[in-house]
N, C-alpha and C positions, 0 to 999 in steps of 0.2 A: 192199441191200448197201454204203454206206455210213452211218460215222455221223453226218456231217453232212448240217445240212439246211437248206433254204432255202423261204421262207414265197412262193406265186406264186400271188394269183388267190382267197387263202384256206386252196389245198392245202397242203402239205407233201410236199416232196421230195427226196428226197436229191440232194446239189451234186453236181453233172457237173465232172467232170474235163476236161473243154475248154469253157469259158465260153461260154455262147448267143451273147454280142455280141463273138467273136473267130472265130465259126466262117464265116464266110462270108471274111473279112480271109485267115487261115491256111489256108482250100482252094483259092485265090489263089496265094497264097504256093508251098503244098505243088505246085500244076500247075507253076509257074516254078520249084520246086525239081526237080522231076521231068526235066522240060525240058533245064536247064542240065547234070545226069547224066550223060543220053541224049547231048546235043551232045559233051560232051566225051566221052564213051567212044567215040566212033564218031570222032572228030577222034583220037584218042592212042589205038584199037584195034593189035594187034597191033606199038608202039611197042615195043623193048628199049632206048631211050634220054631223055633230055629235052627237048623245047619250046624254042623260044629263049628262051620266056617262064621256064621251067624253070631253064635255064639260067643265066640273069642272076642269080634269087632265090635259086638255088641256090648261086653262088659268092659270095652278098654274108650266106647264112645258114650255110650248111654247117662247120662245126667250127671256133664259138664258142670260145674261150678261156674259164676259169675268171672266174668264176663261173658263166656264161650256159650253158657244158656240163652242169655238173651241175643247174641249173634245166632244162633240155629234157630230162635226164635220169631226171629226178624225175616231167615231169610227163608226159613217154610212161609212165613203171610207172602210170601212171593208168588208160591204156587195156589195159595189158596184164591177164588172167587174174587175179590176182592182188591186182589192184589194183583193177580195175570189180568184184572182189566186194566189196572194204573199203568202198567206195563206195557201193554198191546197199544189204549190208546196213543202212548205219548209217541209208540216206533210207530204206528200209521200216521197220526198229525204230521211225522219227520218225513215219511214216505210222501205225504202227498204234497208238503209243500215243496221236495227235489222235484215233483213233478214225476212222481217213478209210482203210479197204479200199479203196476204189476207187482211191483217190492211188496204197499201196501196190503195183495191178497194173499201172498207168500205168507207173512206175516200176521196174517189170520188162521189163516188155512192150514200150516205146517203146526203148529201148537195145538192149532185146536185137534186136529185130527190126529197130532198122536196121542191128547189125553183121552181123545176117544176112543186109538184102538186098546188104549190101556184099561178105558168099562167095559170094553166086550171082551176081554182076555180073561180078569180076573175071574170072575163068575166061572169060564172054565177051567183055570187053574185051582180056582178054589181052595187058594191057600189064607187061612186065617192069622191075625194076628189079637190078642186081647179081645179074645170071643171068638164064638162063631160066624158073628156078625159082621167082622172087618175085615171083609177082603184086603188081601194085601198086595197080592206080584200081580202085575207091576207095577212102583209106584208112578201114579200119576203125576205128582210133583217134581221126582226126576226130571220124565218124560217130559211136562211144561217147560220146565227153565232150562233141559238140555235142548230142547228140540230149537227156543226161541234165540239162544245163543249160538245155532249152528243157522239159522235162519240167517242171521244178522251178520253174520261170515261171509256165508254165501255172496249177498249183497254187496260189501263193503269189496268181496274176492273180483266180482265182477264192474263193481263200479271203476277200480282201480287197477282192470288189466292184469290182476295176479296170474301169474303160468303156475303149469298143472304142481309142481314143488310147493313153493308158496301157499301158493288158494289152499293146497290140498292139507298142507300144516296149521293155517291158519282157521280151517273149515275143524278140523279135525281136534286140535290144540284147543279152540273155544267148546264146541260143542262135552269133552271130556273133564275141561276144568269147572265147567257148569255143571253137569253132570253132578262130579265129585265135591264139591261145596255141598250141592243138595241135597245130595245122599250121605254126606257127611251128617248136614242137618235134619233128617229124618231117620235114622238111627242114635243122633242123640238124642233127641226127643220122645223118642221110644212111637215112635208112629211106622216105622218099619224095618223089616232085616234087611241085613247090604245086600243079600242078593237082591232081595225089589227094587234095589235102587239102580243095579246094576241094568234086568231086565227093563226099568224105563227108561234108561239113559238109551240102553241099543234100539227098543220101541223108538223111539225119534230120531237116530243112526236110520233106522229103516223106514219111515214114514214119510222126512224132510226131501229127501231129495227126489223122493217119487209124486210127493205132491209139487216140486220144483217143478220137473220135469212135463209134469200132467198139465202146469198151467201155462209151463211157456208153449207147448203145445196147443193147448186152446186158441190162446190169444194171437199165435200166429196163423193162424188157422180163420179164425175172424175176422184179421188184418186183412187176407187174402180176399175173403171174401168180400168186406166191406170195397175193397177197389174194382 
């Protein structure tokens, strides 16, 4: 399924989108992240206002003047359907040009599933902002950008053969950086509370490794059957 191959024990196999050296560590990260999503969801279930921490962070970040407001708005756009489509299209084209269709699948599936999970969780948490119809937890925008950054980092780690320490540092560093940037933008524009963005970031950390593992298992199974 993937044009990139590696040689292991004399056998040629397709390169995995989730490097084997990272699977155990990211499985632990995914489990911890899922726990955070659940804990925060239970803690703020049904709330229609910020918690104490949210209020303090919101006071510091909300309503930033120029140029920060414009930067926050531009960052927010990346999580909108139009902005997300632009990013995903560019990424998929790059993967296909590099003859890595399995990577292209993950690039679509990882962020897509992360956003999908946030949409399923929002009515369950029933936390609102700016009115009863605006479900807030967890943040889909933050989940999307975190998932995209984590996916790209996993693909880079696999392509360059990074070890456990370097690969984990790259994956988590990219995910947390993207989550922090989009999280700040969501709070600065008043779209979410800070804890919503933490939930979104952790949703991505829980979903993307599982999606990558599933894609690798499915692709390897199809390859074996084709032989």
